[in-house]
C-alpha positions in Angstrom: 0.1 0.0 0.0 1.4 3.5 -1.1 1.6 6.3 1.4 -0.8 9.0 0.8 0.4 12.5 0.8 -1.9 15.2 2.2 -1.5 18.4 0.4 -3.0 21.5 1.7 -4.4 24.1 -0.5 -1.9 27.1 -1.2 -1.9 30.0 1.1 -3.1 32.9 -0.8 -1.0 36.0 -0.6 -2.1 39.1 1.3 -1.3 42.3 -0.1 -1.2 44.4 3.1 -0.1 42.2 6.0 0.3 45.3 8.3 -3.4 45.9 7.7 -4.2 42.5 8.3 -2.5 42.5 11.6 -4.6 45.5 12.6 -7.7 43.4 11.6 -6.7 40.4 13.8 -5.7 42.9 16.7 -9.4 44.5 16.4 -10.9 40.9 16.1 -8.9 39.7 19.1 -10.1 43.1 21.2 -13.5 42.1 20.6 -13.1 38.4 21.5 -12.0 39.1 25.0 -14.6 40.4 27.6 -11.9 40.5 30.4 -9.7 42.9 28.2 -12.6 44.9 27.3 -13.5 45.7 30.9 -10.1 46.1 32.0 -8.9 48.2 29.0 -11.8 50.1 27.5 -13.8 50.6 30.7 -11.3 50.9 33.6 -8.5 52.3 31.2 -5.8 49.9 32.7 -3.4 49.9 29.6 -0.6 47.5 29.4 1.9 50.2 28.8 2.5 54.0 28.7 1.1 55.4 25.4 -1.4 52.6 24.8 -4.8 53.2 24.0 -7.8 51.1 22.9 -11.4 51.4 22.8 -14.4 50.0 20.9 -14.5 52.9 18.6 -10.9 52.4 17.6 -11.6 48.8 16.7 -14.9 49.5 14.7 -12.9 52.0 12.9 -10.3 49.6 11.8 -12.9 47.0 10.7 -15.4 49.1 8.9 -13.3 52.3 7.8 -9.5 51.6 7.9 -9.7 48.0 6.3 -13.3 47.9 4.9 -13.5 44.1 6.2 -17.0 45.0 7.1 -19.7 45.0 5.9 -18.3 43.0 2.7 -15.4 41.0 3.8 -15.4 38.9 0.2 -14.2 42.5 -1.2 -11.0 42.2 0.9 -9.7 38.7 0.0 -6.1 38.8 -0.9 -5.9 42.4 0.5 -6.2 41.5 4.3 -8.2 38.4 4.3 -7.9 34.7 3.0 -10.9 33.4 1.4 -11.5 30.9 4.2 -11.8 33.7 6.8 -14.7 35.5 4.7 -17.7 33.9 6.5 -16.4 34.1 10.1 -15.7 37.9 9.5 -19.3 38.2 8.0 -20.7 36.5 11.0 -19.1 38.9 13.3 -20.5 41.7 11.2 -23.9 40.4 11.4 -24.2 41.0 15.1 -21.9 43.9 15.3 -23.3 46.2 12.5 -27.0 46.2 13.8 -25.8 46.8 17.3 -23.8 49.8 16.2 -27.0 50.9 14.2 -29.0 50.5 17.5 -26.6 52.0 20.0 -24.7 54.5 17.8 -22.2 56.6 19.9 -23.4 55.1 23.3 -20.5 54.4 25.8 -18.2 51.2 25.7 -20.0 50.2 28.9 -23.4 50.3 27.3 -22.1 48.1 24.4 -20.8 45.6 27.0 -23.9 45.6 29.1 -26.2 45.2 25.9 -27.8 41.7 25.6 -26.4 41.1 22.2 -22.7 41.9 23.2 -22.1 38.4 24.3 -22.7 37.1 20.9 -20.3 39.8 19.4 -17.7 38.3 21.7 -18.7 34.8 20.6 -18.5 35.6 17.0 -15.2 37.5 17.4 -13.6 34.7 19.3 -14.8 32.1 16.3 -13.3 34.8 13.8 -10.1 35.2 15.8 -9.7 31.4 15.9 -9.9 31.3 11.9 -7.8 34.2 11.4 -5.0 32.8 13.6 -4.9 29.6 11.8 -3.0 31.4 8.9 -0.6 33.2 11.2 0.9 29.8 12.6 1.8 28.7 9.4 
């Protein structure tokens, strides 16, 4: 019996890896409720000169990198095709929440009943995004 060679599909190249790193950081921030409470709410920053909040991460995803609301448009730019559905699923809960709460405080977002679903979907998306970073 011959050995079977398992071949993974080729990894798509990413045009802007620095922007991709910003997307991954933003999704990571959205995926960690303890981090959000510590950094966004209590302003306990890991080092001098550091700043992070919900608005920063929303701008990264919607404005700076434009992975939301249509992540399929960013394949090859900052995303791999295998990541589109996870990012889209995150946007499906985050976008309506932004529409509902608008400029509310980070604390109000974290207290909203839908926030736990944002965190869950961000965790799933972060797990998928991280797969490519470990290759």
